[in-house]
The first five atom37 places (N, CA, C, CB, O) and aatype in JSON, in Angstrom:
{
  "aatype": [12, 11, 3, 9, 15, 19, 16, 7, 9, 10, 6, 15, 0, 10, 18, 19, 1, 3, 10, 16, 0, 15, 10, 0, 13, 18, 1, 5, 10, 13, 7, 13, 6, 19, 10, 13, 7, 3, 3, 1, 10, 5, 0, 10, 15, 19, 0, 7, 1, 5, 19, 10, 10, 10, 13, 1, 5, 7, 0, 15, 10, 11, 6, 16, 14, 10, 14, 7, 7, 13, 9, 14, 14, 8, 3, 7, 5, 7, 14, 19, 8, 10, 0, 13, 15, 9, 14, 14, 2, 6, 10, 6, 3, 17, 19, 0, 1, 10, 0, 0, 10, 3, 9, 14, 10, 10, 15, 1, 19, 16, 13, 2, 3, 7, 6, 15, 10, 18, 13, 1, 3, 14, 3, 3, 8, 10, 10, 6, 10, 0, 16, 14, 7, 9, 17, 11, 7, 10, 1],
  "atom_mask": [
    [1, 1, 1, 1, 1],
    [1, 1, 1, 1, 1],
    [1, 1, 1, 1, 1],
    [1, 1, 1, 1, 1],
    [1, 1, 1, 1, 1],
    [1, 1, 1, 1, 1],
    [1, 1, 1, 1, 1],
    [1, 1, 1, 0, 1],
    [1, 1, 1, 1, 1],
    [1, 1, 1, 1, 1],
    [1, 1, 1, 1, 1],
    [1, 1, 1, 1, 1],
    [1, 1, 1, 1, 1],
    [1, 1, 1, 1, 1],
    [1, 1, 1, 1, 1],
    [1, 1, 1, 1, 1],
    [1, 1, 1, 1, 1],
    [1, 1, 1, 1, 1],
    [1, 1, 1, 1, 1],
    [1, 1, 1, 1, 1],
    [1, 1, 1, 1, 1],
    [1, 1, 1, 1, 1],
    [1, 1, 1, 1, 1],
    [1, 1, 1, 1, 1],
    [1, 1, 1, 1, 1],
    [1, 1, 1, 1, 1],
    [1, 1, 1, 1, 1],
    [1, 1, 1, 1, 1],
    [1, 1, 1, 1, 1],
    [1, 1, 1, 1, 1],
    [1, 1, 1, 0, 1],
    [1, 1, 1, 1, 1],
    [1, 1, 1, 1, 1],
    [1, 1, 1, 1, 1],
    [1, 1, 1, 1, 1],
    [1, 1, 1, 1, 1],
    [1, 1, 1, 0, 1],
    [1, 1, 1, 1, 1],
    [1, 1, 1, 1, 1],
    [1, 1, 1, 1, 1],
    [1, 1, 1, 1, 1],
    [1, 1, 1, 1, 1],
    [1, 1, 1, 1, 1],
    [1, 1, 1, 1, 1],
    [1, 1, 1, 1, 1],
    [1, 1, 1, 1, 1],
    [1, 1, 1, 1, 1],
    [1, 1, 1, 0, 1],
    [1, 1, 1, 1, 1],
    [1, 1, 1, 1, 1],
    [1, 1, 1, 1, 1],
    [1, 1, 1, 1, 1],
    [1, 1, 1, 1, 1],
    [1, 1, 1, 1, 1],
    [1, 1, 1, 1, 1],
    [1, 1, 1, 1, 1],
    [1, 1, 1, 1, 1],
    [1, 1, 1, 0, 1],
    [1, 1, 1, 1, 1],
    [1, 1, 1, 1, 1],
    [1, 1, 1, 1, 1],
    [1, 1, 1, 1, 1],
    [1, 1, 1, 1, 1],
    [1, 1, 1, 1, 1],
    [1, 1, 1, 1, 1],
    [1, 1, 1, 1, 1],
    [1, 1, 1, 1, 1],
    [1, 1, 1, 0, 1],
    [1, 1, 1, 0, 1],
    [1, 1, 1, 1, 1],
    [1, 1, 1, 1, 1],
    [1, 1, 1, 1, 1],
    [1, 1, 1, 1, 1],
    [1, 1, 1, 1, 1],
    [1, 1, 1, 1, 1],
    [1, 1, 1, 0, 1],
    [1, 1, 1, 1, 1],
    [1, 1, 1, 0, 1],
    [1, 1, 1, 1, 1],
    [1, 1, 1, 1, 1],
    [1, 1, 1, 1, 1],
    [1, 1, 1, 1, 1],
    [1, 1, 1, 1, 1],
    [1, 1, 1, 1, 1],
    [1, 1, 1, 1, 1],
    [1, 1, 1, 1, 1],
    [1, 1, 1, 1, 1],
    [1, 1, 1, 1, 1],
    [1, 1, 1, 1, 1],
    [1, 1, 1, 1, 1],
    [1, 1, 1, 1, 1],
    [1, 1, 1, 1, 1],
    [1, 1, 1, 1, 1],
    [1, 1, 1, 1, 1],
    [1, 1, 1, 1, 1],
    [1, 1, 1, 1, 1],
    [1, 1, 1, 1, 1],
    [1, 1, 1, 1, 1],
    [1, 1, 1, 1, 1],
    [1, 1, 1, 1, 1],
    [1, 1, 1, 1, 1],
    [1, 1, 1, 1, 1],
    [1, 1, 1, 1, 1],
    [1, 1, 1, 1, 1],
    [1, 1, 1, 1, 1],
    [1, 1, 1, 1, 1],
    [1, 1, 1, 1, 1],
    [1, 1, 1, 1, 1],
    [1, 1, 1, 1, 1],
    [1, 1, 1, 1, 1],
    [1, 1, 1, 1, 1],
    [1, 1, 1, 1, 1],
    [1, 1, 1, 1, 1],
    [1, 1, 1, 0, 1],
    [1, 1, 1, 1, 1],
    [1, 1, 1, 1, 1],
    [1, 1, 1, 1, 1],
    [1, 1, 1, 1, 1],
    [1, 1, 1, 1, 1],
    [1, 1, 1, 1, 1],
    [1, 1, 1, 1, 1],
    [1, 1, 1, 1, 1],
    [1, 1, 1, 1, 1],
    [1, 1, 1, 1, 1],
    [1, 1, 1, 1, 1],
    [1, 1, 1, 1, 1],
    [1, 1, 1, 1, 1],
    [1, 1, 1, 1, 1],
    [1, 1, 1, 1, 1],
    [1, 1, 1, 1, 1],
    [1, 1, 1, 1, 1],
    [1, 1, 1, 1, 1],
    [1, 1, 1, 0, 1],
    [1, 1, 1, 1, 1],
    [1, 1, 1, 1, 1],
    [1, 1, 1, 1, 1],
    [1, 1, 1, 0, 1],
    [1, 1, 1, 1, 1],
    [1, 1, 1, 1, 1]
  ],
  "atom_positions": [
    [[59.76, -2.14, -33.2], [59.62, -3.63, -34.22], [58.04, -3.39, -35.11], [59.49, -5.48, -32.93], [57.03, -2.95, -34.56]],
    [[58.12, -3.72, -36.3], [56.44, -3.24, -37.06], [55.88, -4.94, -36.59], [56.39, -2.74, -39.58], [56.44, -6.03, -36.46]],
    [[54.78, -4.53, -36.46], [53.68, -5.18, -36.24], [53.57, -6.13, -37.56], [52.49, -4.17, -35.96], [53.68, -5.74, -38.72]],
    [[53.36, -7.27, -37.2], [53.25, -8.48, -38.27], [52.33, -9.06, -38.02], [54.22, -9.44, -38.4], [51.81, -8.97, -36.91]],
    [[51.74, -10.02, -39.18], [50.59, -11.07, -38.28], [50.43, -12.25, -39.33], [48.76, -10.24, -37.9], [50.72, -12.28, -40.53]],
    [[49.87, -13.26, -38.46], [49.61, -14.48, -39.39], [48.01, -14.34, -39.85], [49.92, -16.04, -38.5], [47.24, -13.84, -39.02]],
    [[47.49, -14.74, -41.1], [46.22, -14.79, -41.57], [45.45, -16.14, -41.61], [46.29, -14.27, -42.81], [44.27, -16.25, -41.95]],
    [[46.19, -17.07, -41.26], [45.7, -18.34, -40.9], [46.63, -19.54, -40.87], [0.0, 0.0, 0.0], [47.81, -19.44, -40.54]],
    [[45.94, -20.9, -41.3], [46.68, -21.96, -41.33], [46.66, -22.26, -42.8], [46.19, -23.04, -40.42], [45.53, -22.59, -43.17]],
    [[47.65, -22.26, -43.88], [47.45, -22.5, -44.84], [47.71, -24.04, -45.48], [47.96, -21.58, -45.26], [47.3, -24.46, -46.57]],
    [[48.47, -24.71, -44.57], [48.56, -26.28, -44.81], [48.43, -26.86, -43.66], [49.82, -26.82, -45.42], [48.66, -26.25, -42.62]],
    [[47.91, -28.52, -43.68], [48.29, -29.09, -42.45], [48.63, -30.31, -43.03], [47.26, -29.12, -41.27], [48.26, -30.56, -44.18]],
    [[49.42, -31.27, -42.25], [49.9, -32.5, -43.02], [49.73, -33.63, -41.86], [51.6, -32.35, -43.66], [49.79, -33.61, -40.64]],
    [[49.47, -34.72, -42.93], [49.19, -35.9, -41.94], [50.02, -36.89, -42.68], [47.52, -36.39, -41.7], [49.76, -37.02, -43.87]],
    [[51.03, -37.65, -42.14], [51.53, -38.64, -42.56], [50.86, -40.2, -42.46], [52.61, -38.5, -42.01], [50.48, -40.72, -41.41]],
    [[50.82, -40.79, -43.78], [49.76, -42.1, -43.9], [51.0, -43.24, -44.46], [48.15, -41.79, -45.31], [52.1, -42.88, -44.88]],
    [[50.58, -44.59, -44.38], [50.92, -45.76, -44.4], [50.64, -45.87, -45.88], [50.25, -46.66, -43.4], [51.6, -46.06, -46.64]],
    [[49.52, -45.79, -46.31], [49.16, -46.08, -47.66], [48.15, -44.66, -48.46], [48.25, -47.63, -47.53], [46.96, -44.37, -48.57]],
    [[49.19, -44.22, -48.78], [48.79, -42.6, -49.52], [47.6, -43.34, -50.44], [50.38, -41.59, -50.72], [46.44, -42.99, -50.22]],
    [[47.85, -44.28, -51.41], [46.51, -44.41, -52.15], [45.2, -44.85, -51.51], [46.69, -45.32, -53.15], [44.19, -44.74, -52.21]],
    [[45.11, -45.26, -50.45], [44.0, -45.58, -49.57], [43.76, -44.36, -49.01], [44.22, -46.68, -48.55], [42.62, -43.95, -49.23]],
    [[44.5, -43.6, -48.3], [44.13, -42.32, -47.52], [43.67, -41.43, -48.78], [45.52, -41.6, -46.54], [42.51, -41.02, -48.74]],
    [[44.36, -41.13, -49.74], [43.79, -40.3, -50.88], [42.2, -40.66, -51.53], [44.88, -40.47, -52.07], [41.37, -39.86, -51.96]],
    [[42.12, -41.8, -51.45], [40.53, -42.66, -51.8], [39.28, -41.97, -50.31], [40.9, -45.17, -51.55], [38.18, -41.42, -50.39]],
    [[40.21, -42.37, -49.0], [39.15, -42.06, -48.0], [38.9, -40.6, -48.46], [39.61, -42.25, -46.33], [37.83, -40.24, -48.95]],
    [[40.26, -39.54, -48.21], [39.96, -38.27, -47.91], [38.43, -37.25, -49.24], [41.79, -37.59, -47.98], [37.49, -36.48, -49.04]],
    [[39.1, -37.98, -50.55], [38.21, -37.74, -51.69], [36.81, -38.44, -51.89], [38.96, -38.05, -52.79], [35.96, -37.84, -52.54]],
    [[36.5, -39.76, -51.32], [35.07, -39.85, -50.78], [33.98, -39.29, -49.8], [35.07, -40.69, -50.46], [32.8, -38.95, -49.89]],
    [[35.12, -39.35, -48.63], [34.41, -38.5, -47.55], [34.11, -37.26, -47.84], [35.1, -38.37, -46.41], [32.9, -37.04, -47.88]],
    [[34.87, -36.29, -48.08], [34.88, -34.86, -48.33], [34.82, -34.7, -49.68], [36.02, -34.14, -47.79], [33.96, -33.83, -49.79]],
    [[35.2, -35.0, -50.87], [34.79, -34.75, -52.33], [36.21, -33.83, -52.4], [0.0, 0.0, 0.0], [36.05, -33.01, -53.31]],
    [[37.52, -33.67, -51.78], [38.32, -32.69, -52.07], [38.97, -32.78, -52.99], [38.97, -32.4, -51.33], [39.34, -33.9, -53.33]],
    [[39.36, -31.55, -53.77], [40.31, -31.84, -54.96], [41.33, -32.03, -54.75], [40.47, -31.07, -55.81], [41.79, -31.64, -53.67]],
    [[42.13, -32.72, -55.67], [43.55, -32.8, -55.47], [44.38, -31.35, -56.4], [44.04, -34.49, -56.08], [43.98, -30.63, -57.32]],
    [[45.27, -31.39, -55.85], [46.26, -29.7, -56.49], [47.78, -30.44, -56.72], [46.5, -27.93, -54.81], [48.36, -30.16, -57.77]],
    [[48.22, -31.07, -56.08], [49.47, -32.2, -56.79], [49.27, -33.13, -56.0], [51.2, -31.85, -56.82], [48.67, -33.13, -54.92]],
    [[49.8, -33.97, -56.57], [49.92, -35.53, -56.19], [51.42, -36.25, -56.83], [0.0, 0.0, 0.0], [51.95, -35.78, -57.84]],
    [[51.83, -37.09, -56.33], [53.07, -37.93, -56.71], [53.35, -38.98, -55.75], [54.33, -37.09, -56.83], [52.48, -38.82, -54.89]],
    [[54.03, -39.89, -55.45], [54.14, -40.93, -55.06], [54.87, -40.8, -53.55], [54.76, -41.66, -56.1], [55.26, -41.81, -52.96]],
    [[54.99, -39.74, -53.12], [55.56, -38.84, -51.97], [54.36, -38.01, -51.31], [56.75, -37.76, -52.58], [54.39, -37.92, -50.08]],
    [[53.22, -37.35, -52.04], [52.43, -36.75, -51.28], [51.15, -36.64, -52.08], [53.01, -35.53, -50.81], [51.32, -36.91, -53.27]],
    [[50.13, -36.37, -51.79], [49.05, -35.77, -52.26], [48.58, -34.45, -51.67], [48.13, -36.65, -52.19], [48.23, -34.24, -50.51]],
    [[48.63, -33.68, -52.57], [48.06, -32.11, -51.66], [46.47, -31.86, -51.83], [48.89, -30.46, -52.42], [46.27, -31.87, -53.05]],
    [[45.38, -31.66, -51.23], [43.98, -31.48, -51.45], [43.44, -30.21, -50.96], [43.26, -32.54, -50.85], [43.92, -29.74, -49.94]],
    [[42.5, -29.61, -51.58], [42.1, -28.34, -51.3], [41.2, -28.68, -50.22], [41.52, -27.54, -52.47], [40.76, -29.82, -50.08]],
    [[40.92, -27.73, -49.48], [39.97, -27.98, -48.51], [38.9, -26.58, -48.7], [40.77, -28.18, -46.93], [39.52, -25.52, -48.64]],
    [[37.99, -26.5, -48.84], [37.14, -25.32, -49.2], [37.61, -24.42, -49.91], [36.7, -24.7, -48.26], [36.96, -23.38, -50.04]],
    [[38.66, -24.56, -50.44], [39.39, -23.6, -51.61], [40.21, -22.52, -50.66], [0.0, 0.0, 0.0], [40.34, -21.35, -51.02]],
    [[40.71, -23.01, -49.48], [41.0, -22.04, -48.59], [42.34, -22.8, -47.52], [39.46, -21.59, -47.78], [43.16, -22.11, -46.91]],
    [[42.32, -23.61, -47.51], [43.28, -24.48, -46.72], [43.54, -25.72, -47.92], [42.5, -25.1, -45.05], [42.88, -26.06, -48.9]],
    [[45.06, -26.28, -47.23], [45.58, -27.26, -48.62], [45.93, -28.5, -46.95], [47.66, -26.35, -50.15], [46.63, -28.18, -45.99]],
    [[45.25, -29.72, -47.09], [45.68, -31.1, -46.52], [46.44, -31.67, -47.18], [44.79, -32.0, -46.32], [46.16, -32.16, -48.27]],
    [[47.99, -31.73, -46.44], [48.9, -32.51, -47.15], [48.99, -34.07, -46.8], [50.17, -31.88, -46.96], [48.87, -34.28, -45.59]],
    [[49.14, -34.92, -47.38], [48.98, -36.28, -47.01], [50.35, -36.68, -47.39], [47.76, -37.09, -47.7], [50.52, -36.51, -48.6]],
    [[51.38, -37.15, -46.77], [52.53, -37.45, -47.1], [52.56, -39.12, -46.54], [53.59, -36.35, -46.48], [52.1, -39.59, -45.5]],
    [[53.14, -39.66, -47.46], [53.55, -41.29, -47.39], [54.71, -41.26, -46.45], [54.05, -42.05, -48.97], [55.79, -40.72, -46.69]],
    [[54.39, -41.85, -45.4], [55.52, -41.9, -44.15], [56.61, -42.36, -44.5], [55.23, -42.71, -42.98], [56.69, -43.52, -44.93]],
    [[57.55, -41.65, -44.4], [59.06, -42.19, -44.61], [59.68, -41.64, -46.01], [0.0, 0.0, 0.0], [60.81, -41.81, -46.48]],
    [[58.53, -40.91, -46.53], [59.11, -40.4, -48.09], [59.65, -38.9, -48.01], [57.75, -40.4, -49.37], [60.01, -38.31, -49.04]],
    [[59.69, -38.44, -47.06], [60.23, -36.85, -46.75], [61.77, -36.97, -45.91], [58.89, -35.89, -45.56], [62.52, -36.04, -45.64]],
    [[61.91, -37.97, -45.69], [63.26, -37.73, -44.72], [64.33, -37.54, -45.1], [63.6, -38.6, -43.96], [65.25, -37.71, -44.31]],
    [[64.59, -37.13, -46.42], [65.62, -36.1, -47.03], [64.89, -34.71, -47.74], [66.52, -36.95, -48.28], [63.68, -34.53, -47.91]],
    [[65.76, -34.01, -48.01], [65.3, -32.47, -48.66], [64.98, -33.13, -49.93], [66.61, -31.02, -48.81], [65.47, -34.08, -50.54]],
    [[63.82, -32.17, -50.19], [63.07, -32.14, -51.17], [63.53, -30.76, -52.14], [61.63, -32.19, -50.59], [63.29, -29.59, -51.84]],
    [[64.29, -31.26, -53.43], [64.9, -30.04, -54.33], [63.69, -29.66, -55.06], [66.21, -30.45, -55.43], [62.99, -30.48, -55.64]],
    [[63.45, -28.36, -55.04], [62.77, -27.81, -55.57], [63.26, -26.71, -56.84], [62.17, -27.43, -54.6], [64.38, -26.25, -56.62]],
    [[62.77, -26.32, -57.82], [63.65, -25.06, -58.81], [63.79, -23.76, -57.9], [62.67, -24.5, -60.43], [64.74, -23.05, -58.19]],
    [[63.02, -23.35, -56.88], [63.41, -22.25, -56.1], [64.19, -22.36, -54.49], [0.0, 0.0, 0.0], [64.21, -21.47, -53.64]],
    [[64.79, -23.67, -54.37], [65.31, -24.03, -53.36], [65.14, -25.82, -53.01], [0.0, 0.0, 0.0], [65.25, -26.72, -53.85]],
    [[64.83, -26.0, -51.42], [64.73, -27.45, -51.15], [63.31, -27.1, -50.03], [66.45, -28.3, -50.39], [62.87, -26.03, -49.62]],
    [[63.06, -27.98, -49.88], [62.13, -28.42, -48.39], [62.81, -29.31, -47.69], [60.65, -29.16, -48.58], [63.01, -30.45, -48.09]],
    [[63.26, -28.83, -46.5], [64.03, -29.44, -45.08], [63.0, -30.75, -45.41], [63.83, -28.39, -43.14], [61.96, -30.84, -46.07]],
    [[63.77, -31.65, -44.69], [63.47, -32.94, -44.28], [62.39, -33.01, -42.79], [64.99, -33.62, -44.05], [62.61, -32.41, -41.74]],
    [[61.26, -33.87, -43.07], [59.98, -33.9, -42.04], [59.6, -35.61, -42.12], [58.43, -32.71, -42.68], [60.01, -36.4, -42.98]],
    [[58.8, -35.89, -41.06], [58.28, -36.85, -41.2], [57.11, -36.97, -40.01], [59.3, -37.79, -41.3], [56.93, -35.92, -39.39]],
    [[56.21, -38.23, -39.58], [55.97, -38.11, -38.17], [55.1, -39.7, -38.45], [0.0, 0.0, 0.0], [54.93, -40.4, -39.45]],
    [[54.74, -39.81, -37.23], [54.09, -41.27, -37.07], [53.23, -41.18, -35.94], [55.15, -42.49, -36.84], [53.45, -40.28, -35.12]],
    [[52.06, -42.18, -35.72], [51.26, -42.09, -34.64], [49.93, -41.45, -34.8], [0.0, 0.0, 0.0], [49.89, -40.51, -35.59]],
    [[48.78, -41.79, -34.16], [47.4, -40.89, -34.41], [47.53, -39.4, -33.98], [46.1, -41.52, -33.5], [47.93, -39.2, -32.83]],
    [[47.26, -38.41, -34.71], [47.32, -37.19, -34.73], [45.63, -36.67, -34.52], [48.12, -36.79, -36.08], [44.78, -37.54, -34.37]],
    [[45.23, -35.16, -34.52], [43.85, -35.06, -34.71], [43.88, -33.8, -35.43], [42.96, -35.1, -33.43], [44.72, -32.9, -35.37]],
    [[42.72, -33.9, -36.18], [42.81, -32.75, -37.53], [41.21, -32.53, -37.11], [43.27, -33.45, -39.62], [40.53, -33.54, -36.98]],
    [[40.52, -31.06, -36.86], [39.35, -30.94, -36.81], [38.88, -30.08, -38.49], [39.08, -30.18, -35.3], [39.59, -29.51, -39.33]],
    [[37.7, -30.28, -38.43], [36.95, -29.73, -40.24], [35.94, -28.91, -39.76], [36.04, -31.13, -41.48], [34.96, -29.51, -39.33]],
    [[35.92, -27.95, -39.72], [34.5, -27.28, -39.76], [33.22, -27.39, -40.59], [34.71, -26.17, -39.92], [33.49, -27.61, -41.78]],
    [[32.24, -27.33, -40.39], [31.41, -27.86, -40.38], [29.98, -26.63, -40.5], [31.68, -28.76, -39.27], [29.95, -25.92, -39.5]],
    [[28.88, -26.3, -41.5], [27.71, -25.59, -40.97], [27.03, -26.47, -39.65], [26.59, -25.4, -42.28], [27.23, -27.67, -39.47]],
    [[26.37, -25.77, -38.95], [25.48, -26.41, -37.7], [24.32, -27.03, -38.61], [24.81, -25.11, -36.4], [23.8, -27.96, -37.98]],
    [[23.77, -26.87, -39.75], [22.83, -27.2, -40.24], [22.94, -28.28, -40.93], [22.41, -26.4, -40.75], [21.99, -28.72, -41.58]],
    [[24.41, -28.99, -40.9], [24.43, -29.84, -41.7], [25.12, -31.17, -40.86], [25.09, -29.28, -42.94], [25.54, -32.22, -41.36]],
    [[25.11, -30.76, -39.48], [25.9, -31.92, -38.45], [25.01, -33.45, -39.0], [25.53, -31.47, -36.27], [25.56, -34.44, -39.49]],
    [[23.63, -33.28, -38.78], [22.83, -34.38, -38.9], [23.16, -35.22, -40.61], [21.16, -33.74, -38.65], [23.11, -36.4, -40.96]],
    [[23.44, -34.12, -41.25], [23.88, -34.97, -43.03], [25.27, -35.43, -42.77], [23.97, -33.7, -44.76], [25.56, -36.36, -43.51]],
    [[26.2, -35.08, -41.98], [27.6, -35.55, -41.87], [27.06, -36.78, -40.99], [28.84, -34.41, -41.14], [27.29, -37.89, -41.48]],
    [[26.32, -36.76, -39.65], [26.29, -38.12, -39.59], [25.97, -39.25, -40.11], [26.0, -38.25, -39.04], [26.48, -40.36, -39.93]],
    [[24.88, -38.86, -40.94], [24.27, -39.92, -42.03], [25.19, -40.14, -43.32], [22.77, -39.35, -42.6], [24.82, -41.01, -44.11]],
    [[26.38, -39.4, -43.59], [27.08, -39.44, -44.55], [28.12, -40.63, -44.04], [27.58, -38.03, -44.9], [28.24, -41.66, -44.7]],
    [[28.82, -40.42, -42.89], [29.72, -41.4, -42.16], [28.79, -42.55, -42.08], [30.28, -40.88, -40.65], [29.26, -43.54, -42.64]],
    [[27.88, -42.7, -41.67], [27.28, -44.26, -41.1], [26.73, -45.06, -42.71], [25.5, -43.97, -39.7], [26.44, -46.25, -42.87]],
    [[26.73, -43.83, -43.85], [26.43, -44.58, -45.22], [28.11, -44.55, -45.39], [25.25, -43.64, -46.65], [28.06, -44.22, -46.58]],
    [[29.16, -44.6, -45.2], [30.33, -45.21, -45.68], [30.76, -46.17, -44.57], [31.42, -44.14, -46.05], [31.88, -46.69, -44.61]],
    [[30.12, -46.37, -43.81], [30.71, -47.2, -42.97], [31.71, -46.77, -42.09], [31.15, -48.08, -43.61], [32.48, -47.6, -41.63]],
    [[31.83, -45.29, -41.7], [32.88, -44.94, -40.88], [32.23, -44.9, -39.35], [33.54, -43.51, -41.39], [31.37, -44.15, -38.9]],
    [[32.78, -45.7, -38.89], [32.07, -45.24, -36.81], [32.78, -44.05, -36.51], [32.65, -46.61, -35.11], [33.94, -43.63, -36.58]],
    [[31.1, -43.46, -35.95], [31.25, -42.42, -35.14], [31.6, -42.6, -33.55], [30.1, -41.76, -35.31], [30.89, -43.12, -32.7]],
    [[32.7, -42.11, -33.42], [32.86, -42.42, -32.38], [32.74, -41.75, -30.53], [33.75, -42.71, -32.82], [33.04, -42.08, -29.38]],
    [[32.13, -40.7, -31.26], [32.19, -39.75, -30.17], [30.86, -38.46, -30.65], [34.02, -39.08, -30.07], [30.63, -38.18, -31.83]],
    [[30.25, -37.94, -29.65], [29.53, -36.8, -30.24], [29.3, -35.65, -28.9], [27.95, -37.42, -30.96], [28.79, -35.8, -27.79]],
    [[29.87, -34.59, -29.51], [29.99, -33.83, -28.0], [29.81, -32.35, -28.13], [31.51, -34.06, -27.26], [30.34, -31.76, -29.06]],
    [[28.92, -31.56, -27.02], [28.7, -30.62, -27.1], [29.85, -29.44, -26.6], [27.63, -30.73, -26.63], [30.65, -29.8, -25.74]],
    [[29.91, -28.57, -26.95], [31.17, -27.54, -26.52], [30.66, -26.35, -26.41], [32.4, -27.39, -27.5], [29.95, -26.11, -27.4]],
    [[30.7, -25.25, -25.47], [30.06, -24.29, -25.87], [28.7, -24.27, -26.24], [30.63, -23.94, -26.65], [27.71, -24.78, -25.71]],
    [[28.91, -23.35, -27.62], [27.6, -23.23, -28.41], [27.85, -24.05, -29.54], [27.18, -21.75, -28.84], [27.22, -23.68, -30.53]],
    [[28.6, -25.07, -29.7], [29.12, -25.81, -30.65], [28.67, -27.33, -30.67], [0.0, 0.0, 0.0], [28.07, -27.72, -29.67]],
    [[28.88, -28.17, -31.62], [29.26, -29.29, -31.25], [30.16, -30.01, -32.52], [28.0, -30.03, -30.78], [30.52, -29.59, -33.62]],
    [[30.36, -31.48, -31.68], [31.76, -32.01, -32.77], [31.45, -33.55, -32.85], [33.68, -31.74, -31.99], [31.12, -34.25, -31.89]],
    [[31.61, -33.97, -34.17], [31.7, -35.61, -34.3], [33.03, -35.95, -34.36], [31.01, -36.25, -35.61], [33.84, -35.29, -35.0]],
    [[33.24, -36.68, -33.88], [34.74, -38.02, -33.78], [34.52, -38.98, -34.36], [35.18, -38.76, -32.4], [33.52, -39.7, -34.36]],
    [[35.91, -39.11, -35.17], [35.79, -40.28, -36.05], [36.99, -40.63, -36.5], [34.95, -40.11, -37.16], [37.63, -39.6, -36.28]],
    [[37.97, -41.65, -37.13], [39.22, -42.23, -37.43], [39.08, -42.37, -38.92], [39.52, -43.58, -36.65], [38.06, -42.65, -39.54]],
    [[40.44, -42.1, -39.44], [40.78, -42.09, -40.88], [41.59, -43.54, -40.64], [41.75, -40.58, -41.55], [41.87, -44.13, -39.6]],
    [[41.86, -43.86, -42.13], [42.32, -45.4, -42.08], [43.69, -45.55, -41.3], [42.53, -46.02, -43.67], [44.15, -46.6, -40.88]],
    [[44.21, -44.35, -41.19], [45.88, -44.58, -40.21], [45.64, -44.11, -38.65], [47.45, -43.31, -40.92], [46.55, -43.59, -38.01]],
    [[44.42, -44.32, -38.13], [43.85, -44.21, -37.1], [43.94, -42.68, -36.16], [44.34, -45.34, -36.52], [43.93, -42.43, -34.96]],
    [[44.06, -41.73, -37.56], [44.28, -40.38, -36.81], [42.75, -39.49, -36.65], [45.51, -39.4, -37.8], [41.93, -39.43, -37.57]],
    [[42.54, -38.85, -35.33], [41.78, -38.73, -35.04], [40.94, -37.3, -35.96], [42.11, -38.89, -33.79], [41.5, -36.21, -36.08]],
    [[39.71, -37.56, -36.47], [39.13, -36.67, -36.93], [38.17, -36.19, -36.59], [39.01, -36.8, -37.72], [37.4, -37.02, -36.13]],
    [[37.58, -34.63, -36.59], [36.82, -33.78, -35.88], [35.76, -33.27, -37.09], [37.77, -32.6, -35.12], [36.12, -33.05, -38.25]],
    [[34.71, -33.15, -36.7], [33.73, -32.32, -37.61], [32.87, -31.42, -36.64], [32.7, -33.34, -38.55], [31.91, -31.85, -36.0]],
    [[33.29, -30.17, -36.62], [33.05, -29.1, -35.81], [32.33, -27.88, -36.42], [34.26, -28.72, -35.29], [32.74, -27.15, -37.33]],
    [[30.53, -27.77, -35.36], [30.09, -26.7, -35.62], [31.08, -25.34, -35.48], [29.0, -26.72, -34.87], [32.23, -25.25, -35.06]],
    [[30.13, -24.31, -36.01], [30.87, -23.13, -35.34], [30.28, -22.95, -33.31], [30.29, -21.45, -36.54], [29.22, -23.31, -32.8]],
    [[31.43, -22.31, -32.72], [30.96, -21.86, -31.53], [31.7, -22.89, -30.61], [0.0, 0.0, 0.0], [31.45, -22.83, -29.41]],
    [[32.55, -23.79, -31.07], [32.96, -24.85, -30.49], [33.95, -24.33, -29.13], [33.67, -25.73, -31.63], [34.0, -24.74, -27.97]],
    [[34.83, -23.06, -29.96], [35.59, -22.4, -29.39], [34.81, -20.72, -29.07], [36.88, -22.54, -30.28], [34.25, -19.94, -29.84]],
    [[35.09, -20.65, -27.52], [34.52, -19.17, -27.29], [35.18, -18.12, -28.25], [34.81, -18.66, -25.71], [36.39, -18.18, -28.45]],
    [[34.47, -17.24, -28.81], [35.04, -15.95, -29.23], [35.5, -16.19, -31.02], [0.0, 0.0, 0.0], [35.91, -15.34, -31.82]],
    [[35.28, -17.49, -31.21], [35.83, -17.98, -32.56], [34.3, -18.45, -33.28], [37.13, -19.45, -32.35], [33.44, -19.16, -32.77]],
    [[34.28, -17.8, -34.61], [33.07, -18.29, -35.08], [33.25, -18.94, -36.45], [32.07, -17.19, -35.12], [32.28, -19.43, -37.04]]
  ]
}
């Protein structure tokens, strides 16, 4: 069998109650550019390399027809976890940004050679800002 590979994670999805409020949160905090948006989902560019999909809960329970096929049904609920990588020299700037936006910092943890900041979005998803080195062998 031929060796094949995965080059990364392209999309990550969060399911949200209020798409407008969640979009405002992620754009205000991170400045993410909107790649696509409608009343079902908002697709945001993360550092020009990944896509954060914000789906309105319950809006994708049926197939989504497209000109080239269809996207099968999916949905989710409950708080999930997502981590964003940040440069180590910006950690204190992020602490200040969270405070300026009245986003409570829940925890600050040192892992291996890195550090993480934990906080929540409007849907109670646990978000993390992580510097390189929290996972041994990954930078």
